N, C-alpha and C positions, 0 to 999 in steps of 0.2 A: 804613141806616148810609151815612154816609161816612170811606172813610179818611184822608183825611187831619191826624190829627195822630196815625195813625198814621207815616206813611209821613214827614208833615214831621220826627219826633224821626227815624227812624232815618236821612233826611240834616241832623240835626244840625245845625238850623236853630229858632231860635227862634223866638217868637208873630212879637217886632218886624221880625226879617231880612223875613220871607212881606210879611206886608202889605208892607213897603218896598220889595220884588218886586214885587208885584199891581200898590196900587196903594190899592187894598183899604182903607176907615177901618180902626178897629184896630176898636173895637168891633161893624160888622157880619163883618167875618172872626174874630171869636169869633164872634159866634150865624153863625156857618157853620158848623164846625170843632170845637161840641156839640151840632151839629145842631135848635136854639131854631131856626133862622127857612131856613124854603126859602133854596135860590142858587140866581141867577139864573146859566139855562148861560153865558153872557159873565166871567164873576165865574170860573165853574168852571174852562170855558176859564183864565182868567187862569190858576187857580190846578195847571194843570195843565202847561201850557207856567212855572213856576216851580221845579215841582218837576219835570221832568221828564219827568214820565211823557206813558198820558193818561187821554181823563175816563176810559176804562174804570174805570182799575187805584184809582182812587181811589171805587169804589160794589164798599160791601161784599159778602158775595154771600147773596138773600135767598131764602125758602122762598113768597115769596108774588107768585101765578101772578097772581092777578086781577090782579095793576097790568101785568103784561103785554100794552104796547093793541097789539092784534087789525093785524091788514092788511084793504084794501080793497079790499071781497071782488067791489062793483061794479065800481071803473074801474081796481085796475091790476092783475089779477092776465092779463085776459083776451088781454096779445100783448105776448107776447116782446119785437121792439124795440120802443119804449118803455121797457126800466125803459134807462138809462143804460150806463154802462162803469164803476164803480169799483174802487177797491182795496181789499183784505182788512184787519178792522181788528184785534183783538188775537185771543186769544183765548178774554178776558172782558167776550165783548161779555154774554153773557147776561145778565153782572152789568149791563150800561149803561138793559135794556130799564127796569129794570123803573124808576129811579130816572128814567129823562123825565117821568116822571106828577108829582111830584114838582118840580118842573123849574118855575121862574114866566117864565110871557113877563108882554111887553106890554101895553098894551089894545090889542081888536082882530086880535092872532093868534091863538092857537087848534092845537093841537096835538090830531088827529083819528083818526079813520079817512073823510074824505072830502076831504083835500086833498091835495097835492104829495107826494114819500116826504121823509123829512127821514132823507138816512146821516149817524150821527156818523163821518166821515171824515174830516181835515182837510185844508185843501187851503192851500198852502203860498203862499203872495204876501211868496213871496221864493227864493231859490237850490236850497236843501234839498235833496236825495240821499234819498229814505225807497218806504214802504211797495212795495218789492220783486213782492212776490206780485199777481197779479191774478187776482180773478178777480167773479162776479158778486152783491152783497153785498146781504143782508133789513135792505129798514128797522128802524127801529126806532119810526116813525108817522111822522102824517102837517101835514100845517099849512099853513094854512089863512091868509090874507091874506085879506081882500077887496079888489078890481079887479086881484088882483094875479094873471096866472093862469104858472105852471110847472111846471115837468117835474120838478124835485125841487131838489130847495137840502143844499149844502152849505155845514160852517161853518169858517172864517178862520184862523188862525194865519200872523203875518209881517206886514211893516211892506212891503214894498217900493211895497205899489197906497197909505198912503195921503198926500194926507187925503182920496181918496175911499169907500178900501176900508178896516178894518182890524183887526184880532185881534182875536177876537172875535163880529167880523158874524156876516150866513151872509150867504149873496150860492142864489138862484133860479136854474137856470138852464135853457133852454131847448134839443131841437134840432137842430144845421144838418147834414143830412141834404143838401148842396152847399157847400165850400167853396173850390173856386177862386176865389171872388168873397171878399176880407175886406174888412169894413169897418175901415177903417186904428177910425173916430172908437167902434169895439166894442171890449169886452172880454169874451175868451172862455175857458173852462176845458177846459184841455191836461192831455192824459195823453197820459202818454209810459210805457214801460217800466217807468221807474225811480222817477216826477214826478204831479204835482196838479197845477197852478198853471197862477195870473192872469194871464192879460196879455193889451196888446195886439194884432194880429199885422197883417205887412205885408207885402210879395211880396222875397224879394232879391233888388236891381240885378242884381247879381250872378250869382246863384244864382239860377235857373228854379223847379230840384228845392227850394229852403230860405224858410224866414221867416225875421223877422225880428221876433226880443219884446222890448218895449218896456211900462215899468216906469217911474208918476213918480221912484224911489229906488232905484232900481238899474239898472247897465247892459248897453244894448241886447244879448242876440248873437243869435245865427243857432241855427235847429236845421233839423234834419233830414227833410224834410215824411213821409218814411218808416220816423221814429221816430215819427210819430205814431199813435198808436191813437183816438186819437177826438177832435174836436173842438161842445165845444156850446156856444153863448153866452150868457151872466151878463145872466141880462131886470131881475135887481134885487136887489138891498146894502142891509145893514139891520140889527142888534142888535131882541133878539128882549128883551133888559130892558135 
């Protein structure tokens, strides 16, 4: 069960107020809150943002171990170097995992054990500093999209990359072996000590040790190359539902 109602009431918000914050039609919202309809991941993300909580905090504890998504033993466990650097999510991750099987996905998109791993760790399309602790994180499932080859998927929060990438979208990434030569037209997933963000990147003409980060709806800023833990190329973005 979802804890949307419990958290909403704890924050002294009415249903109408939360509907206004999320943009979800009230009839749909009420059915999600009452558990009458499966909720799309994008809508769950919007509710989490409006309530200022993580998705995992919206998920009630469950003992349904049979619903837990299994690891892909055939394709994703043989080489440590095939795992992206990701950051630790909240301690409620066990509550989130069974919920993935109940999420509704768009036609042609399948969460299974035969695609690229999905990590429920939001990537900011903005400048919010968060997620300070870094460690390898286990995926909660695997997404297979016909015609799309990605190494991993992540959900997106923030608005700095609209209209191209919106809050509630997911991004699919491929690994970058060498990033001395960056494509200024490409979008990159950058991991630093205190942020996971998506940006276009160009060399700083005034300092060879810096890169300039660019997004459509946020001011440009420079970042020291030594502060970057990893860079991955965004090869897919879109909505699950």
